[in-house]
N, C-alpha and C positions, 0 to 999 in steps of 0.2 A: 504493500500500500504506500509506504513512504517512498519507495523507488518510483512508483508510477506518479506520485504527486510531484516529485522532483523533476522528472522528465517532462511532465506537462507544463510545469512552470518554465522550464528551459525553452520549450516550444513557444510559449506565449511571449517570453522576453525576446527571442530571436525574431519573431514576426512583428513585434512592436518597434524594433530597431529601424531607423530611417534607411532608405536606400532600396533600390530594385536590382536584384541579381541580373535580370535580363538586360537592363541598361548598362551594367558594368561589363557584360560579356560580349555585347555586339561591338563591331568596329565603329569608329567615329563617323564614318560615312553612312551608317545604317539609317533607314527611315523608320517612321513610327510603325509602319506595317511590319517591318522586320522585328521590332521589339515585341509587338503583339504576337507574332508568330512564335517567337522563342518562348514567350510566357506560356503560350498554349502547350508547346512541346515539353516544358518543364512542369506543367501542371499548376502554374501560378495564376492562371486565369480563373480558377475555381475559388469559392469562398473559403475563408480560413477554417471553418468547421469541417468542410469536405476534405480539405488538405490534411487536417489533423486526423480525421477518421482514416484516411488512406495511409498516412504515415504510421498511425498506431496499429493498424491491421498488419502492415508490413513488419513492424517491430515484433509483434507476437509471432510472426512466422520466421523471425531471424533475418529479415531483409531490411537493411537500413537505407536502401536506395542507392542512387549513383551521385557522385560528386558533380556539381554544376561546372566547376572550373577545371578539375582534373580529368573529367570524363572517364572515371573508373569507379567500380563499386566502392562504397564507403568502407565496407569491411576490409577490402584490400588496402586502402589508404591507411586505415587504423592499424592493420597487421604489420605494415611496413614500418610505421613510426613507433609502435608500442614497445618493441624490444629495446630501442635506444632509450626511451624515457624510463622504462623499468630498470634497466641497468644503472642509469644515472641516479634514479630515485633510491634504489636499494643500496648502492654504495654510499650515497650521501646520508641516508637515515641511519645506517650502521655507524658511520663516522660521527654522526650527530650524537648518538647515545654513548659511543665510546669516549667522547670528549665531555659531553654535557653532564652525565651522571657522576663521574669522578670529580668534576669541577664543582658541582653542587654539593657533593659530600664534603669536599675540602672547605667550601664556604661555610657549611654548617659547623664544622669543627673549629673554624676560625671566627665564628660568630662574634661580632662586636669589635674585632681587631681591624687594624689598618688594611691588612690584606683582603679581608672580607669586604670592606667598604670600596676599595679600589676595584676589586673584581666585580662587585655589584654594579658600579657605575659603568664599567666596560661592557658587561653583558647587556645592560639596559640600552646602552648606545647602539650596540650592534644589532640587538633584537628589534629596535625601533627604526632602524635604517631601512629604506626600501631595498628590495632584493636587487633590482636593476642597478641601483647606485653602488651597492657593494661589488657587483660584477664589474662595473666600469672602473671602480677604484682599483680592483685587483689587476685588471688589464693595464691600466695606466702605470701601475707599479712594477708588475712582473714581466710585462711585455715591452711597452714603450720605455718605461724607466730603465729596465735592464739594458735595452739597446742604447739609450742615451749615455749610459756610463761605460759603454764599450764592452759589455760582457759577451763572451762567445755565443754564437747562435744556439749551441747545444744547451746553454744554461738559461736561455729565454723560453718562457712558457708560451706556447702558441695560443692565440686568442680566438681564432675562428676555425670552424669546421671540425670534423671528426678525424680526418687524416690530412697529411701534408699533400697539398695539390701538386700534380705533376710528377709525383714520385711513386713508382710501383714497388711495393714491399710485400713480402710473403712471410709466413711463419711467425716466429717470435719477434722479428723486426717489425712486422705490421702490428702485432699486439702492443709492443712497446711504443710505437708511434701513436696508437689510439689512446694508450694510457697517459701519455704526455698531454694530449689534447683534452683529456678528461679531468686533469688536475684542477684547473681554474673553475670549471662548472661545479665540480663536486665540492671544492672548498667554499664556493659562494653559498651553496645550499646548506652545507654543514655548519658554516660559521653562524648564519642566522638561526638555524635550528638548534645548534648547541647552546647558543646564548639563552634561548627560551627554555630549553630543557634544564639548563643549570639553575635558572631562577626557580623553576618549579621543583626541581630535585632538592634545592636548598631548603625550601619551606617544608617539604615532606621529611627530610632528614632531621631537621630541627624538632619537628613534632615527635619523631620516633626517639630521638636522643633524650627527650624529656619523659619517656615512659618509665614506669616503676621497674619493669623487668630489666631495662638497660642500667638503671641505677643499681639494682640488685647485683647484676653481673659485675659491675665495677667494684661494688663493695666486697664481693667474693674474691677480688684480686685477679679477675680475668684480664688478659692483655688487651690492648686497644684493637689489635688485629682481630682477635677472637670476638670481641664485642661488635665490631663493625660487620664482620662476615656472618656471624651466627644470629645476631639480633637486629642490628640496624638495617642492613640491606634486605634481609628476609622480610621484615615487617614493612619495609617501604616498597617491596616488589609489586603489590597490587596497584598502588597509585602510579608506579612507573609503567605498568602495562596499560593503564588508562591513558597515561601521557603519550605512549606510543601511538595509540589509536587517534588521539587528538592531534598529534604531530603530523600524521599523514596528510591531512588536508593542506597544511602549510607547505609541505614538500611538493604536493601536486600543484598548488597555486604558484609557488615560487618557480617551478620548472617551466612554466609558461613564459616568464620573462627571461629566465636564464638561457633557455634554448634559443630565444630570439636574439639575445645579446651575443651569444657565442656561436650562432648559426648552426645549431645542432638540429638535424632533421627529425625531431621527435614529435610527440603529441602536442607539446606546448607550442612549438613553432607552427605546426600544422593547424592548430586551433586559431592562432592569431592571423595566419594567412587566410583561413576560411572566413573569419569574421570580417576582415577587410574586403574580401570578395563577395560577401553576403552569400557564401556557399552554405545554405541552410542544412542540407543533409550531413555535411562533414561537421558543422558546429554541433548539431544534435547528436551525432554519433560520438563525438569527443565528450560532450556533456554526459551522455549515458555511461561512458567509460569511467569518467571521474566520479560520478555519483555512485556507481557500483563499487568502485575501489574504496570510497569512504565508508559506505554502508557495510561492506564486508569486513573492513578493518574494525569498525566499532562492534559488529556482531561477534567477531573473533575475540575481541577483548572482553566482551560480556560473558562469553562462554568460558574463557580462561580464568576469570576472576575466582570462581569457586575452587578451582584447582590450586590456586596460589594463595588464597586467603582462607585458612581453616575456619574462621569465624562465619563464613558464608556457606559452608558446605551443608550445614544443617538446614539453612533456609531453602536451598535449592532442592534438597531431597524431601 
């Protein structure tokens, strides 16, 4: 029900956006009759209700239609772009938690100290910065800045594309080239995400550190490592799982701008290109993909909570 409500809202917003796809697709010399003919071919001459009914019927059959601009099935366009976005998103979200959770834990331990205050200011600044601004700043520093100070080409991080243009590489050399191109996009997403995770993890860890069981463990003479691993992290795990589900939408939204800045042919760039071209089927298909990813992530977190939090097992059973 929630999924259908989301996709219906996406359909309505797309159709409310100004612009006519047929006008954008025809050449400048086209006549009004040519535009009308193309509208009929695309099915845009029907009422919005009829268009929605036809699109919804196709969706139930697994048919998302054909792209207006690319002239290929939407499923093929999404299938070509999805692996790139999934690889970028998976790598960035793993790095986000690998940095954000330990940083939040350290902030909780340093609570009230100068290090905690400085780290809090830094994470707040990074988290509030627009993703595209962070991406451009990294490009200015690691690409153009590195070139301006005379660093060798091998030490400059590439800013655009997935591979080096004009170079044919195979095997591990091709993998290494792709990895170099992925560094800046992944760092951009991970920096913003890790800043938000650290702030959330800090609050969760502070709450856990104030529990009686943690104080009792300390009173028994347990080492700091044992207290953190056996009590603090275990009790904070349910909230971190929820945080993972809440972080996914931010990674999804951020990838739209990151892929555009770094010219990565993933779902984000495909979506922006489709929006500019008023390519309704592709925009709707990408919206369905994003909505499904967010809903599945939240559902997975909801199902995993009883397994991670013993206090909720009795409620579920």
